[in-house]
N, CA and C atoms as an extended XYZ file, in Angstrom:
228
Properties=species:S:1:pos:R:3:atomname:S:1:resname:S:1:resid:I:1 pbc="F F F"
N       106.419      105.339       79.642 N   MET     1
C       106.893      106.597       80.208 CA  MET     1
C       106.148      107.729       79.518 C   MET     1
N       105.557      108.571       80.322 N   LEU     2
C       104.943      109.797       79.812 CA  LEU     2
C       105.886      110.931       80.170 C   LEU     2
N       106.421      111.585       79.161 N   GLU     3
C       107.413      112.643       79.335 CA  GLU     3
C       106.745      114.002       79.169 C   GLU     3
N       106.523      114.682       80.290 N   LEU     4
C       105.946      116.017       80.265 CA  LEU     4
C       106.942      117.059       80.759 C   LEU     4
N       108.192      116.639       80.929 N   GLY     5
C       109.230      117.536       81.409 CA  GLY     5
C       109.406      118.733       80.496 C   GLY     5
N       109.687      119.883       81.112 N   ASP     6
C       109.928      121.144       80.410 CA  ASP     6
C       108.764      121.553       79.514 C   ASP     6
N       107.553      121.247       79.933 N   THR     7
C       106.360      121.696       79.218 CA  THR     7
C       105.620      122.708       80.083 C   THR     7
N       104.516      123.194       79.591 N   GLN     8
C       103.713      124.174       80.311 CA  GLN     8
C       102.604      123.514       81.130 C   GLN     8
N       102.725      122.210       81.406 N   VAL     9
C       101.693      121.503       82.160 CA  VAL     9
C       101.505      122.150       83.531 C   VAL     9
N       100.258      122.186       83.970 N   THR    10
C        99.914      122.795       85.260 CA  THR    10
C        99.307      121.747       86.182 C   THR    10
N        99.074      122.141       87.419 N   ASP    11
C        98.406      121.252       88.367 CA  ASP    11
C        97.061      120.804       87.802 C   ASP    11
N        96.323      121.730       87.205 N   ALA    12
C        95.014      121.395       86.638 CA  ALA    12
C        95.157      120.408       85.474 C   ALA    12
N        96.199      120.538       84.705 N   GLY    13
C        96.425      119.623       83.592 CA  GLY    13
C        96.721      118.211       84.050 C   GLY    13
N        97.352      118.082       85.198 N   ILE    14
C        97.681      116.764       85.734 CA  ILE    14
C        96.411      115.991       86.076 C   ILE    14
N        95.338      116.673       86.342 N   ALA    15
C        94.065      116.006       86.665 CA  ALA    15
C        93.633      115.072       85.545 C   ALA    15
N        93.974      115.393       84.316 N   HIS    16
C        93.588      114.561       83.171 CA  HIS    16
C        94.349      113.226       83.130 C   HIS    16
N        95.430      113.124       83.871 N   LEU    17
C        96.221      111.890       83.884 CA  LEU    17
C        95.585      110.796       84.742 C   LEU    17
N        94.641      111.155       85.576 N   ARG    18
C        94.009      110.177       86.476 CA  ARG    18
C        93.444      108.986       85.728 C   ARG    18
N        93.104      109.171       84.473 N   GLU    19
C        92.514      108.102       83.673 CA  GLU    19
C        93.550      107.113       83.143 C   GLU    19
N        94.824      107.437       83.268 N   LEU    20
C        95.896      106.571       82.773 CA  LEU    20
C        96.277      105.559       83.853 C   LEU    20
N        95.393      104.665       84.134 N   ARG    21
C        95.543      103.713       85.251 CA  ARG    21
C        96.763      102.797       85.133 C   ARG    21
N        97.254      102.555       83.932 N   GLU    22
C        98.382      101.644       83.732 CA  GLU    22
C        99.723      102.357       83.613 C   GLU    22
N        99.755      103.669       83.797 N   LEU    23
C       100.985      104.444       83.650 CA  LEU    23
C       102.018      104.000       84.676 C   LEU    23
N       103.213      103.685       84.208 N   ARG    24
C       104.272      103.185       85.095 CA  ARG    24
C       105.335      104.235       85.405 C   ARG    24
N       105.566      105.170       84.479 N   ALA    25
C       106.610      106.182       84.690 CA  ALA    25
C       106.119      107.530       84.169 C   ALA    25
N       106.424      108.584       84.931 N   LEU    26
C       105.975      109.922       84.592 CA  LEU    26
C       107.077      110.915       84.925 C   LEU    26
N       107.401      111.763       83.957 N   SER    27
C       108.368      112.830       84.197 CA  SER    27
C       107.666      114.172       84.139 C   SER    27
N       107.792      114.906       85.234 N   LEU    28
C       107.265      116.264       85.323 CA  LEU    28
C       108.408      117.248       85.559 C   LEU    28
N       109.627      116.829       85.298 N   SER    29
C       110.795      117.659       85.593 CA  SER    29
C       110.746      118.977       84.828 C   SER    29
N       111.161      120.026       85.513 N   GLY    30
C       111.231      121.335       84.899 CA  GLY    30
C       109.885      121.986       84.627 C   GLY    30
N       108.832      121.497       85.263 N   THR    31
C       107.508      122.099       85.094 CA  THR    31
C       107.175      122.947       86.312 C   THR    31
N       106.048      123.618       86.259 N   GLN    32
C       105.616      124.480       87.353 CA  GLN    32
C       104.637      123.784       88.299 C   GLN    32
N       104.569      122.444       88.251 N   VAL    33
C       103.625      121.752       89.127 CA  VAL    33
C       104.015      121.948       90.591 C   VAL    33
N       102.991      121.897       91.442 N   THR    34
C       103.161      122.110       92.883 CA  THR    34
C       102.536      120.926       93.624 C   THR    34
N       102.471      121.038       94.910 N   ASP    35
C       101.826      120.002       95.728 CA  ASP    35
C       100.373      119.778       95.303 C   ASP    35
N        99.763      120.782       94.701 N   GLY    36
C        98.389      120.654       94.242 CA  GLY    36
C        98.193      119.566       93.205 C   GLY    36
N        99.223      119.237       92.468 N   ALA    37
C        99.137      118.188       91.445 CA  ALA    37
C        99.211      116.794       92.052 C   ALA    37
N        99.716      116.692       93.258 N   LEU    38
C       100.003      115.377       93.834 CA  LEU    38
C        98.760      114.573       94.172 C   LEU    38
N        97.658      115.224       94.434 N   ALA    39
C        96.409      114.491       94.680 CA  ALA    39
C        96.021      113.706       93.430 C   ALA    39
N        96.269      114.281       92.272 N   HIS    40
C        95.965      113.603       91.015 CA  HIS    40
C        96.989      112.493       90.742 C   HIS    40
N        98.248      112.775       91.013 N   VAL    41
C        99.307      111.783       90.793 CA  VAL    41
C        99.101      110.581       91.701 C   VAL    41
N        98.654      110.808       92.917 N   SER    42
C        98.476      109.694       93.865 CA  SER    42
C        97.410      108.700       93.410 C   SER    42
N        96.576      109.091       92.466 N   ALA    43
C        95.565      108.171       91.928 CA  ALA    43
C        96.172      107.186       90.924 C   ALA    43
N        97.410      107.416       90.529 N   LEU    44
C        98.086      106.553       89.546 CA  LEU    44
C        98.768      105.395       90.285 C   LEU    44
N        97.989      104.459       90.737 N   ARG    45
C        98.469      103.372       91.611 CA  ARG    45
C        99.522      102.470       90.978 C   ARG    45
N        99.614      102.421       89.648 N   SER    46
C       100.612      101.559       89.003 CA  SER    46
C       101.935      102.288       88.774 C   SER    46
N       102.025      103.562       89.182 N   LEU    47
C       103.220      104.361       88.957 CA  LEU    47
C       104.404      103.787       89.728 C   LEU    47
N       105.506      103.578       89.011 N   GLU    48
C       106.729      103.029       89.611 CA  GLU    48
C       107.845      104.062       89.707 C   GLU    48
N       107.850      105.042       88.784 N   VAL    49
C       108.884      106.080       88.758 CA  VAL    49
C       108.219      107.422       88.492 C   VAL    49
N       108.590      108.413       89.293 N   LEU    50
C       108.072      109.766       89.125 CA  LEU    50
C       109.234      110.740       89.243 C   LEU    50
N       109.452      111.533       88.201 N   ASP    51
C       110.533      112.519       88.210 CA  ASP    51
C       109.952      113.895       88.492 C   ASP    51
N       110.303      114.443       89.636 N   LEU    52
C       109.841      115.759       90.056 CA  LEU    52
C       110.983      116.770       90.149 C   LEU    52
N       112.123      116.493       89.521 N   THR    53
C       113.254      117.412       89.602 CA  THR    53
C       112.890      118.752       88.970 C   THR    53
N       113.272      119.811       89.644 N   GLY    54
C       113.038      121.146       89.123 CA  GLY    54
C       111.589      121.599       89.170 C   GLY    54
N       110.783      120.997       90.032 N   THR    55
C       109.391      121.425       90.190 CA  THR    55
C       109.257      122.219       91.485 C   THR    55
N       108.048      122.670       91.766 N   GLN    56
C       107.784      123.416       92.993 CA  GLN    56
C       107.170      122.530       94.077 C   GLN    56
N       107.275      121.230       93.920 N   VAL    57
C       106.748      120.285       94.910 CA  VAL    57
C       107.624      120.342       96.160 C   VAL    57
N       106.993      120.401       97.311 N   THR    58
C       107.709      120.515       98.583 CA  THR    58
C       108.055      119.138       99.156 C   THR    58
N       108.921      119.144      100.159 N   ASP    59
C       109.266      117.910      100.865 CA  ASP    59
C       108.024      117.288      101.491 C   ASP    59
N       107.151      118.127      102.033 N   GLU    60
C       105.921      117.635      102.651 CA  GLU    60
C       105.035      116.952      101.606 C   GLU    60
N       104.982      117.525      100.420 N   GLY    61
C       104.206      116.928       99.340 CA  GLY    61
C       104.747      115.564       98.945 C   GLY    61
N       106.062      115.454       98.867 N   VAL    62
C       106.697      114.178       98.515 CA  VAL    62
C       106.440      113.153       99.610 C   VAL    62
N       106.502      113.580      100.865 N   GLU    63
C       106.232      112.662      101.986 CA  GLU    63
C       104.825      112.072      101.868 C   GLU    63
N       103.853      112.912      101.603 N   GLY    64
C       102.477      112.431      101.442 CA  GLY    64
C       102.341      111.501      100.247 C   GLY    64
N       103.066      111.798       99.187 N   LEU    65
C       103.018      110.949       97.995 CA  LEU    65
C       103.641      109.588       98.269 C   LEU    65
N       104.713      109.561       99.052 N   HIS    66
C       105.325      108.286       99.444 CA  HIS    66
C       104.326      107.407      100.194 C   HIS    66
N       103.500      108.020      100.995 N   GLN    67
C       102.494      107.259      101.735 CA  GLN    67
C       101.429      106.713      100.804 C   GLN    67
N       101.048      107.492       99.806 N   ALA    68
C       100.005      107.057       98.859 CA  ALA    68
C       100.525      106.050       97.843 C   ALA    68
N       101.799      106.192       97.460 N   LEU    69
C       102.412      105.324       96.445 CA  LEU    69
C       103.726      104.751       96.987 C   LEU    69
N       103.651      103.843       97.947 N   PRO    70
C       104.868      103.370       98.613 CA  PRO    70
C       105.839      102.634       97.694 C   PRO    70
N       105.393      102.124       96.572 N   ASN    71
C       106.279      101.389       95.673 CA  ASN    71
C       106.828      102.249       94.535 C   ASN    71
N       106.571      103.537       94.590 N   CYS    72
C       107.007      104.441       93.535 CA  CYS    72
C       108.337      105.099       93.932 C   CYS    72
N       109.298      105.078       92.997 N   ARG    73
C       110.568      105.773       93.217 CA  ARG    73
C       110.384      107.219       92.750 C   ARG    73
N       110.555      108.156       93.656 N   ILE    74
C       110.364      109.562       93.353 CA  ILE    74
C       111.718      110.237       93.261 C   ILE    74
N       111.999      110.811       92.097 N   GLU    75
C       113.254      111.509       91.867 CA  GLU    75
C       113.043      112.998       92.075 C   GLU    75
N       113.967      113.614       92.819 N   ARG    76
C       113.855      115.050       93.102 CA  ARG    76
C       115.077      115.706       92.661 C   ARG    76
């Protein structure tokens, strides 16, 4: 689990996570990330749990992420 909740992480910062190919769980709760971060998150194919509570991610963004990561449980 990578816990980035309640930090100052940005959409641009999420780009650095693409290299964590084995990451299974990620919390971005309480951050300012938006749909712009989801392109980077969708590259994390081993992700099983993603916490997006309290972010600026839209329903449309989550829908697209579900398509890219169908086995990932996304918490909102």
